[in-house]
C-alpha positions as CSV (number, residue, x, y, z in Angstrom):
1,X,-44.8,-13.8,-0.8
2,X,-48.4,-13.8,-2.8
3,X,-47.9,-11.4,-6.3
4,X,-50.6,-10.5,-8.0
5,X,-51.7,-11.7,-11.8
6,X,-51.3,-8.1,-13.4
7,X,-47.6,-8.1,-11.2
8,X,-46.8,-11.5,-11.7
9,X,-47.7,-11.2,-15.9
10,X,-45.2,-7.8,-16.0
11,X,-42.2,-9.4,-14.1
12,X,-42.5,-12.9,-16.4
13,X,-42.5,-10.3,-19.5
14,X,-39.9,-8.3,-18.5
15,X,-37.6,-11.5,-17.8
16,X,-38.6,-13.4,-20.9
17,X,-37.6,-10.7,-22.9
18,X,-41.4,-9.3,-24.3
19,X,-42.2,-6.0,-24.3
20,X,-44.6,-4.6,-21.8
21,X,-47.5,-2.9,-23.0
22,X,-46.2,0.8,-23.7
23,X,-47.2,3.2,-20.6
24,X,-48.5,6.3,-21.4
25,X,-46.1,9.7,-21.7
26,X,-46.9,10.8,-18.7
27,X,-45.7,7.9,-16.4
28,X,-42.3,7.4,-18.8
29,X,-41.1,11.0,-17.7
30,X,-41.3,9.3,-14.5
31,X,-38.5,6.7,-15.0
32,X,-34.7,7.4,-15.2
33,X,-33.0,6.0,-18.4
34,X,-30.4,3.2,-18.8
35,X,-27.2,3.6,-16.2
36,X,-24.0,1.5,-16.1
37,X,-22.0,0.6,-13.0
38,X,-18.6,-0.8,-12.7
39,X,-17.8,-3.8,-10.3
40,X,-14.3,-4.4,-9.6
41,X,-12.3,-6.3,-6.6
42,X,-11.2,-2.5,-5.2
43,X,-14.7,-1.8,-5.3
44,X,-16.0,-5.3,-3.3
45,X,-17.0,-3.2,0.0
46,X,-19.2,-0.3,-1.4
47,X,-22.9,-0.8,-1.8
48,X,-24.2,0.7,-5.5
49,X,-27.5,2.8,-4.8
50,X,-30.3,2.0,-7.2
51,X,-33.4,4.2,-7.4
52,X,-36.8,2.0,-7.5
53,X,-40.4,3.5,-7.4
54,X,-43.2,1.9,-6.2
55,X,-45.4,0.4,-9.1
56,X,-42.5,0.7,-11.3
57,X,-40.2,-2.0,-12.6
58,X,-36.1,-1.8,-12.7
59,X,-34.1,-4.0,-14.1
60,X,-30.4,-5.2,-13.2
61,X,-28.2,-6.3,-16.2
62,X,-25.2,-8.7,-15.5
63,X,-22.6,-9.2,-17.3
64,X,-21.1,-12.7,-15.3
65,X,-23.1,-15.4,-14.4
66,X,-25.4,-15.5,-11.1
67,X,-25.5,-18.3,-8.7
68,X,-28.5,-20.1,-8.4
69,X,-30.7,-18.9,-5.4
70,X,-28.1,-17.0,-5.2
71,X,-30.2,-13.2,-5.5
72,X,-31.9,-12.0,-2.4
73,X,-34.1,-8.8,-1.5
74,X,-34.4,-8.0,2.1
75,X,-38.4,-7.5,2.1
76,X,-40.2,-9.4,-1.0
77,X,-43.6,-7.7,1.1
78,X,-42.4,-4.7,0.0
79,X,-40.0,-5.5,-3.3
80,X,-41.2,-8.4,-5.7
81,X,-38.2,-10.3,-7.0
82,X,-37.5,-12.3,-10.4
83,X,-34.5,-13.9,-11.5
84,X,-33.5,-14.9,-15.0
85,X,-30.1,-17.0,-14.1
86,X,-29.8,-17.6,-17.9
87,X,-30.0,-14.2,-19.4
88,X,-28.4,-12.5,-16.3
89,X,-31.4,-10.7,-15.4
90,X,-32.7,-9.4,-11.9
91,X,-36.0,-7.3,-12.1
92,X,-37.6,-5.7,-9.1
93,X,-41.3,-4.2,-9.1
94,X,-41.7,-2.4,-6.1
95,X,-45.5,-2.6,-4.5
96,X,-48.0,0.4,-4.7
97,X,-48.1,0.6,-0.9
98,X,-45.5,3.4,0.7
99,X,-41.7,3.3,-0.2
100,X,-40.1,2.5,3.0
101,X,-38.7,5.2,5.1
102,X,-35.1,3.6,4.7
103,X,-33.4,1.3,1.5
104,X,-33.4,-2.2,1.2
105,X,-30.7,-4.1,0.0
106,X,-30.3,-6.7,-2.9
107,X,-27.3,-9.2,-3.0
108,X,-26.6,-10.9,-5.9
109,X,-23.5,-13.8,-6.0
110,X,-22.0,-15.0,-9.0
111,X,-21.1,-18.4,-10.2
112,X,-17.8,-18.5,-11.6
113,X,-15.7,-17.8,-8.0
114,X,-14.1,-15.2,-8.7
115,X,-13.3,-11.8,-7.3
116,X,-16.0,-9.7,-6.0
117,X,-18.0,-12.9,-5.9
118,X,-21.2,-11.2,-4.5
119,X,-22.3,-7.1,-4.2
120,X,-25.1,-5.6,-2.6
121,X,-27.2,-2.8,-3.8
122,X,-28.9,-0.5,-1.6
123,X,-32.4,0.3,-3.3
124,X,-33.2,3.8,-2.4
125,X,-37.0,5.2,-2.9
126,X,-36.7,7.9,-5.5
127,X,-39.4,9.7,-7.9
128,X,-37.6,8.7,-10.7
129,X,-36.9,5.0,-11.1
130,X,-34.0,3.3,-12.6
131,X,-35.6,1.5,-15.6
132,X,-32.7,-0.5,-16.7
133,X,-29.0,-0.6,-14.5
134,X,-26.1,-2.7,-16.6
135,X,-23.5,-4.1,-14.0
136,X,-20.5,-4.7,-15.8
137,X,-18.0,-6.8,-13.2
138,X,-14.2,-7.0,-13.6
139,X,-13.2,-10.2,-12.0
140,X,-10.4,-11.1,-10.9
141,X,-9.1,-14.5,-9.9
142,X,-8.3,-16.1,-6.1
143,X,-5.0,-17.7,-7.4
144,X,-3.9,-14.2,-8.6
145,X,-4.6,-13.3,-5.2
146,X,-2.8,-15.9,-3.6
147,X,0.1,-14.8,-5.8
148,X,0.2,-11.2,-4.6
149,X,0.2,-12.2,-1.1
150,X,3.3,-14.8,-1.4
151,X,5.1,-12.1,-3.4
152,X,4.1,-9.2,-0.7
153,X,5.2,-11.9,2.4
154,X,8.9,-12.9,0.5
155,X,9.7,-9.3,0.5
156,X,8.6,-8.5,3.7
157,X,11.0,-11.4,4.9
158,X,13.6,-10.3,2.7
159,X,13.4,-6.6,4.5
160,X,13.3,-8.2,7.9
161,X,16.5,-9.7,7.1
162,X,18.2,-7.1,5.7
163,X,17.3,-4.8,8.6
164,X,18.6,-7.5,11.3
165,X,21.8,-8.1,9.7
166,X,24.6,-7.6,12.1
167,X,26.8,-4.6,12.5
168,X,29.4,-6.7,12.8
169,X,29.2,-8.2,9.2
170,X,29.8,-4.2,7.9
171,X,33.2,-3.6,7.8
172,X,34.7,-0.5,9.6
173,X,37.6,0.8,11.8
174,X,38.0,2.5,14.4
175,X,40.1,5.3,16.2
176,X,42.9,6.5,13.9
177,X,42.7,3.1,11.6
178,X,40.1,4.8,10.3
179,X,40.9,8.4,10.0
180,X,44.3,7.0,8.2
181,X,41.9,4.6,6.2
182,X,39.5,8.0,5.4
183,X,42.7,9.8,4.7
184,X,42.2,12.7,7.3
185,X,45.6,12.1,9.3
186,X,49.1,11.7,7.7
187,X,52.4,11.1,9.1
188,X,53.8,14.0,10.3
189,X,50.7,16.5,8.9
190,X,48.1,16.3,11.7
191,X,44.7,16.1,10.8
192,X,42.7,17.3,7.8
193,X,39.8,19.0,7.1
194,X,37.7,16.7,5.0
195,X,33.7,16.4,4.0
196,X,32.6,12.8,3.9
197,X,29.1,11.8,2.7
198,X,27.9,8.9,4.0
199,X,24.7,7.5,2.3
200,X,22.6,4.1,3.5
201,X,20.4,1.9,0.7
202,X,17.2,1.3,1.9
203,X,16.8,-2.5,1.2
204,X,12.8,-2.1,1.7
205,X,12.2,0.5,-1.3
């Protein structure tokens, strides 16, 4: 997509860390303050929202390395995209045209191979754009997932083995023999009343 020279200069200035030209106070009031966002392995399927406004830049700052060519916006005709992989920065500059009638998606992939390996944002048109979003990713290695899955598999196998043990392996008696063993019957004394408490341990707990 062709980007106009002023917008290109603004994007390059933001990515390089050079302060852009100060905006009038009336324009600054239309920009929200910095926000912090946390990514974990458990929230990998969620799509965090980022508020954008036509003509106002929004920068996402990550604490993890970005995969080369791993950042994709749904429609660059509506949102110009610039990526600084060295500094883990992604800058968005929506066009001055009317905002889309639905949120656009921004997908960012990380380069270290840990989980979550990617995140997808929903770019929501809003009168107050977010100037900067700091994204803190708490990665989890793939090996730890494999280890946890192996432990769960072994636990399930132990449970199945315990539940499948034949009743013949459990010592028991029947008839009067069991009554004598339980001291419910004696010589010449007939049957005696006695309360028995039977508990069974669940091997899967």
